C-alpha distance (Angstrom), angle and dihedral (degrees) to the residues before:
residue distance angle dihedral
X1 . . .
X2 3.82 . .
X3 3.73 111.7 .
X4 3.80 96.0 -167.8
X5 3.81 122.5 38.8
X6 3.81 92.9 -151.9
X7 3.85 134.5 78.7
X8 3.79 112.6 -91.7
X9 3.85 134.9 163.9
X10 3.75 104.0 -151.2
X11 3.90 140.1 -2.4
X12 3.74 118.0 -138.1
X13 3.80 124.3 -160.2
X14 3.84 126.7 -141.0
X15 3.78 117.7 -173.2
X16 3.72 127.3 -144.0
X17 3.84 118.6 -58.6
X18 3.89 93.5 20.7
X19 3.86 119.1 143.3
X20 3.72 141.6 -170.4
X21 3.90 93.3 -67.2
X22 3.83 92.9 56.0
X23 3.75 89.3 45.8
X24 3.72 93.6 52.3
X25 3.98 91.1 46.1
X26 3.77 92.2 54.2
X27 3.83 97.5 39.2
X28 3.70 100.7 38.3
X29 3.68 92.3 -132.3
X30 3.92 136.4 65.5
X31 3.90 115.6 -83.6
X32 3.85 121.9 167.9
X33 3.78 98.3 -126.4
X34 3.88 90.1 158.5
X35 3.76 97.2 55.7
X36 3.84 97.4 39.1
X37 3.89 100.6 43.1
X38 3.69 145.7 24.5
X39 3.72 96.8 -118.6
X40 3.81 95.9 110.0
X41 3.83 91.2 60.0
X42 3.85 103.3 31.6
X43 3.72 136.9 79.9
X44 3.91 91.7 -178.6
X45 3.83 95.6 74.5
X46 3.80 143.3 53.5
X47 3.77 117.4 -156.0
X48 3.78 118.4 -131.0
X49 3.77 112.3 -161.6
X50 3.83 116.9 -161.5
X51 3.81 108.0 -155.6
X52 3.80 131.8 -168.2
X53 3.76 118.3 -177.6
X54 3.88 104.2 -33.8
X55 3.75 94.9 -28.4
X56 3.80 140.2 94.3
X57 3.81 101.3 -131.1
X58 3.74 96.4 174.6
X59 3.85 140.0 2.8
X60 3.66 136.6 -167.5
X61 3.79 132.2 -159.3
X62 3.82 96.0 -145.7
X63 3.87 113.5 -164.0
X64 3.71 111.0 -123.0
X65 3.79 93.2 -141.5
X66 3.84 88.1 64.0
X67 3.86 92.9 55.5
X68 3.78 122.6 -32.5
X69 3.77 117.0 -124.5
X70 3.86 93.0 172.9
X71 3.82 91.4 107.7
X72 3.74 87.5 66.2
X73 3.80 94.9 54.2
X74 3.77 114.0 154.6
X75 3.78 95.3 10.5
X76 3.77 128.7 119.1
X77 3.85 127.2 -156.4
X78 3.76 127.7 -160.0
X79 3.76 113.8 -117.4
X80 3.95 89.3 -113.1
X81 3.83 90.8 59.8
X82 3.80 101.1 30.4
X83 3.89 95.0 117.4
X84 3.66 120.6 130.5
X85 3.77 137.9 -174.4
X86 3.70 134.8 -163.5
X87 3.78 125.6 -109.3
X88 3.78 127.1 -177.8
X89 3.69 114.5 -120.0
X90 3.84 124.9 -150.2
X91 3.73 95.0 -112.8
X92 3.84 110.5 89.1
X93 3.82 90.1 -39.0
X94 3.89 88.8 -70.3
X95 3.76 109.6 179.9
X96 3.83 115.9 -128.4
X97 3.79 124.1 -167.0
X98 3.89 115.8 -135.7
X99 3.86 131.8 175.0
X100 3.80 107.5 -78.6
X101 3.73 90.2 -127.5
X102 3.80 92.3 62.4
X103 3.84 115.6 92.7
């Protein structure tokens, strides 16, 4: 299933309480995460940043209770390898998302 119906090169993941500094470190360029999203003040979302060239072309505040990407905080995945699967964690059957290539 394709998550974003636009062309993108990579998706970068920012976990809860991330801010502009973390966004810049992972992206390699400045992007105003704090003013555009609630990620800095929220533990209920993970931010998915879809990047083409040196620009965030789309972003999604993904609710953690619908699949938690937070274990992938500060990682980027090329479009060709950005496939994820759900695994059940030990805490209240919480569902975490991990790269499909990881066992």
